N, C-alpha and C positions, 0 to 999 in steps of 0.2 A: 526609875525615871530616866536614867541614862539611854536604856533601850528605846523608850518613847521619843527622846530627842534625836536619837539616830535615825529612827523610822521617819520623823518628821523631816529632818534635813534631806533625806532621800525623796520623800513625797513632794517636797517643794520643786522637783524637777519636772513635775507631771506634764505641764504644757511648754516647757522651756525647750526640751532638747529632742523631741520626737522628730526623727528623720532630718536633722539639722546638719545636712551634709555641706552646706556653704552658707554664706552670709544671707542670701536671698530667702532660703528656706527658713533660717532662723528668725529672720524678720517677719515672715508669714506667721510663724508660731507665735512670736510676740504680739502680733496684730490679733491672732486668735484668742490669746490669753486676755488681751484688753477687751474682746467682746464677751468674755465669760464673766457672768455676775455671781453665780454660785455653783457648786457641785457637791455630791456625795459619792462615796465608793467604800466597798468593803475591802479589807486587806488582811494579808497573813505576812508576818515577818518571821523569817528563818535565820538563825545563826549556825553557820557551818551545817546546814541542812536540817536542823532541829527547829520545830516551831517554838517560839518564845513569846510571841504576841500575836493576836488577832483581834479584830474589831471593825469600827466603822469610823470613817473620817467625813466631816462635814466643813465646808469653806465657804465663805462669802467675803466679797470685797466690802471695804478695805480691811485686810488683816484680822477677819473674824475667823476663828478656828474652833472645831469641837471634836475631840477624840473620845469615843466610847469603847472602853476595854472591859475585860472581865471584872477587875476589882478597881479600875480607875476610870475617872471622867476628867478630862483636861479641856478646859474652856478658856477662850480668849475673846473679848469684844473689842480688841485693838486699843484698849485702854488699861484693862485690868485682866489679870490672869488668875484662874482657880484651878487648883490641882487637888481633886477630891479622891481620897483613898478610902473606899468603902469598907474594906477589910479592917483598916486600922482605926475608922471611924474619925477621920481628921481632914481638913481642908487647909491647904496653903494658899494664901491670897498675895499676890505681888503686882507691881506695876508693869505694863507692857513696855518694853524697850526695843525699838526696831534695830538698833545697833548691836543687840545682844544675839548672837547666832542661835542661842537655845530658845529664844522666843522668836518664831519663825515668821519670816515675811516672804510670801510667794514672789512679790514683786521684786525684792531685792536679789532673790536668786534667779529669777527669770531674766532680769536685764543686767546683772552683775556678773553672774557665775560664768557665762560663756566666755568672757574674756580672760577668764582664770584657768581655762582648760585648752588643751590641744585636742582638736577632733581627729581621731585616728580612722584609718581605713579598717572597716570591720574584718578581722581575721576569718570570720566565717562566710564572708562574701554573701552576706543576706541583707536585703534592703530593709529589713524590720528590726534591725539591731544597730544601735549607735554606741560607739566606744568613745569615752572622754578620759583624757590623761591630765590631772591636774598639773598646773606649772608649778615650778619651784617657788615657793614663798607665797603660794595662793592662799594658805590657810585652810584648805580642804583636806580633811583627814582620810585620805584614801590614795592609794597608787592608781587605781583604774575604776571607773564607773561605766556600767553597760545598761543600756536601756532597750528593752524588748517593746515594739510598738505594733498596735493593731491597724488594720485598714482605715479606721476612723480617727486615727492619730491619738487614740487613748493608750496609756501605758500599760502594757500587761505585766511586766516585771522589770525590777531594778536590781542590779547586783553591784555591791560596793565591796571591793578588794582592798584590804588594808596591807600595809607592808609587812606585818606579823604573820600574813596568810590567812587571817579570819576573812570569812566571806559572809556578808550580811546581804540577805535578799528580802525584797518585799514584792509580793504579788497582788494585783488589784483586779477587782471584777465589780459587776453591777453598777457601772457609772450611771448617774442621773445628773444632767447638766442643765442649768438655768431653770430650775423648778420653783423658784421664789421661796427658798428656805426663809422661815421667820427670824427676825432679830432676837426673838426670845430664846432661841436655841443656843445663843452665844452670850448668854448671861446665866448666872448661877446663884441660886439661894441655898445656903447651907441649910441642911435638915436640922430640926432640933436634937440637941443632946450630942452633938459632935464636936470635937476640939477644933477650934479656929486658930490658925497661926498667921497673923497679918504681918506681912513684912514690907508694907507700904511705908 
């Protein structure tokens, strides 16, 4: 579950930080996010170069999220969260809390996080890589965040470097934007015969 949360925290930068070299570009990206109703993408997460998660992400405003992994399905409709472990045959149900960083809000990160980071000149001198250094006391658990961006302002890869030296990377592909994802994708009905842990 911790790895899933780490992935989601990175994913929330998708439309926030691409090519945000100054306030004007950042505002343009925030405007772009405001125009996005939903999207889906495939992802692979690596921890120090080793794949530890892969699957598909679905997002829809406001705060609707679905992650499909090999043995996990994580769903939120913006009010209720479901965490279904297929291997263990159990589902945990909890209330959505936008103030809890483990329950992810794209809007919060897109509009709040830039003020908590210093935008660095990219050491690789490439226009398609953005480097962010979280400020002291920001609450962001990383020393450096780097984002690789394609020509359509989609994020190809995000790298999060922790003070311990751990490098967490997430690579994205097969973006589909504003396809009209059904609300039913962001609700979950537990299958019969599984354990239900209701934390609401």
